[in-house]
C-alpha angles and dihedrals in degrees: 000000000000091000089050091053089047091050093047091050091053091045090050094046087053099044113105093213093049092046090053093047088048094050091048089048093041090055091056102035111016129265094258093056093047088050091050091049092054090045090049090051091052093048091050090051091046090053093048093052092045089054092049091050090046093053091046089052091051091048094053094037089052094048095049093041088054091052091047093052093049090049090048092053090046091053091048092052090049090048093054 
């Protein structure tokens, strides 16, 4: 994800439409503020994607752990 964010940053810096938009915003607000807004946007997207992946992990882990416990108790019953 970090490489994707880095690649996106490079792509946005070299896109003519983005350069024109940044120049227009920089004229009004300042270049540093515009760069901070873009970085903030990338960070929010990164956080959302990380949260989605974490929730997916918890879902899969929970399902598999439940099956594992059920199989473990069945094996214990067979053993006794």
